[in-house]
C-alpha positions in Angstrom: 0.0 0.0 0.0 1.2 3.5 -0.9 2.0 5.8 2.0 0.5 9.3 2.1 2.3 11.8 -0.1 5.6 12.9 1.4 5.8 10.1 4.0 8.4 8.0 2.2 10.7 10.9 1.9 10.3 11.9 5.6 11.0 8.3 6.8 14.0 7.9 4.5 15.6 10.9 6.1 15.9 8.9 9.4 18.8 6.5 8.5 22.1 5.6 9.8 24.3 8.1 7.8 22.1 11.0 8.9 22.1 9.9 12.4 25.9 9.8 12.4 25.9 13.4 11.0 23.5 14.5 13.8 25.8 13.0 16.4 28.7 14.9 14.8 26.8 18.2 15.2 25.9 17.4 18.8 29.5 16.6 19.6 30.7 20.0 18.4 29.7 22.0 21.5 31.4 19.4 23.7 34.6 19.7 21.7 34.5 23.5 21.9 34.0 23.4 25.7 36.8 20.9 26.3 39.3 22.9 24.1 38.5 26.3 25.7 38.4 24.8 29.2 41.9 23.6 28.8 42.9 27.3 28.1 46.0 26.4 26.2 47.5 24.4 29.0 47.9 21.2 26.8 46.5 19.1 29.5 44.1 16.1 29.6 41.2 18.2 28.4 43.2 19.3 25.3 44.1 15.7 24.4 40.4 14.7 24.8 39.3 17.6 22.6 41.8 16.6 20.0 40.7 13.0 20.1 37.0 14.0 19.9 37.7 16.2 16.9 39.6 13.5 15.0 36.8 10.9 15.6 34.1 13.4 14.8 35.7 14.7 11.5 36.5 11.1 10.5 32.8 10.1 10.6 32.3 12.4 7.6 33.9 9.7 5.5 31.9 6.9 7.3 28.4 8.5 6.8 29.2 9.5 3.3 30.4 5.9 2.3 27.3 4.4 4.0 24.9 6.8 2.3 26.4 6.2 -1.2 26.9 2.4 -0.9 23.5 1.7 0.6 21.5 4.1 -1.5 20.7 6.3 1.5 21.5 9.7 0.1 18.8 12.2 1.1 18.2 15.9 0.7 18.5 16.2 4.5 21.8 14.6 4.5 23.0 17.0 1.8 22.0 19.9 4.1 23.3 18.5 7.4 26.6 17.1 6.2 28.2 20.3 5.2 26.8 22.0 8.3 28.5 19.4 10.5 31.8 19.8 8.7 31.8 23.5 8.7 30.7 23.7 12.4 33.6 21.5 13.5 36.4 23.0 11.4 35.3 26.6 11.6 34.5 26.3 15.3 37.8 24.7 15.9 39.7 27.5 14.2 37.7 30.2 16.1 38.6 28.5 19.4 42.3 28.2 18.4 42.2 31.9 17.6 40.6 32.7 20.9 43.5 30.8 22.5 46.0 32.9 20.4 47.3 29.8 18.5 45.9 30.6 15.0 45.9 34.2 13.6 42.5 35.7 13.5 42.9 36.8 9.8 43.6 33.1 8.8 40.4 32.1 10.6 38.4 34.9 9.2 39.4 34.0 5.6 38.6 30.4 6.0 35.2 31.0 7.9 34.0 33.6 5.3 34.8 31.2 2.5 33.1 28.2 4.2 29.9 30.2 5.2 29.7 31.9 1.8 30.0 28.7 -0.3 27.6 26.8 2.0 25.0 29.5 1.7 25.3 29.5 -2.0 24.9 25.7 -2.2 21.8 25.9 -0.1 20.4 28.6 -2.3 21.0 26.4 -5.4 19.6 23.4 -3.6 16.4 25.4 -3.1 16.3 26.0 -6.8 16.7 22.4 -7.5 20.3 22.5 -8.4 22.5 20.1 -6.4 26.1 21.5 -6.2 28.3 18.5 -5.4 31.6 18.9 -3.6 34.4 19.5 -6.2 37.7 17.6 -6.1 39.3 20.9 -4.9 36.7 21.1 -2.1 37.4 17.5 -1.0 41.2 18.2 -1.0 40.5 21.4 1.0 38.5 19.4 3.6 41.3 16.9 4.0 43.9 19.6 4.4 41.8 21.4 6.9 41.1 18.3 8.9 44.9 17.3 9.1 46.1 20.9 9.9 43.5 21.4 12.6 44.2 17.9 14.1 47.9 18.8 14.3 47.2 22.3 15.7 44.9 20.9 18.4 47.3 18.3 19.7 49.9 19.9 22.0 52.8 18.3 20.1 55.3 21.3 20.4 55.4 20.7 24.2 55.8 17.0 23.7 58.2 16.8 20.7 59.7 20.3 20.5 59.1 23.7 19.1 59.8 22.5 15.6 56.3 21.1 15.6 55.0 24.6 15.8 56.6 25.2 12.4 55.0 22.0 11.1 51.6 23.3 12.3 52.2 26.6 10.7 53.0 25.0 7.3 49.9 22.7 7.5 47.6 25.7 8.3 49.1 27.7 5.3 48.5 24.7 3.0 44.9 24.5 4.3 44.4 28.2 3.9 45.7 28.2 0.2 43.5 25.2 -0.7 40.5 26.8 1.0 40.8 30.0 -1.0 41.7 28.1 -4.3 38.6 25.9 -4.0 36.5 28.8 -3.1 37.5 30.5 -6.3 36.6 27.3 -8.2 33.1 27.5 -6.7 32.8 31.2 -7.7 33.7 30.2 -11.3 31.0 27.4 -11.1 28.4 29.9 -9.8 29.1 32.3 -12.6 28.7 29.4 -15.1 25.5 28.3 -13.5 24.1 31.8 -13.6 25.0 32.2 -17.3 23.3 28.9 -18.1 20.1 30.1 -16.6 20.5 28.0 -13.3 19.8 24.7 -15.0 23.0 23.2 -14.1 23.7 22.4 -17.8 
């Protein structure tokens, strides 16, 4: 028997990949509190925050793989997944800037790019145009995840100050890839507008 109109879509949204994404969003405030509560001391709370970030950001690959391999890709997932990613990465950078460990201008550039592109993708989704993550965007996400993970772990105190230089290089790479991939999306937005918003 056919369910009432709209019911299949609503029920399909409640699946394992989307549940994992929701958990990732719920873990973000806990991660922020742990990081700021440590106050840059590099103690147990900082290590727990680092581990939580690594686990949470890693689930992005897990829920994406499950959604694609099991045919569980939904519009809700397309909305929640980038929100979860941007919340974790941008929030982590803001916290690190509050602690004085990442320059505010770096965080501002990355956050503005992330929010701007995400808003544009949502606008296009509302118009019926799904804007998939580009190869540049995926590479950017990996670079950000690695750079932030290293920046979170208090490795300079453990291994020496040379790790601070490693962290700076990783953040620089993530920044360059973030700006570069953002420019690619701007190019795609212009092309989409010229094609009349059909995605052709």
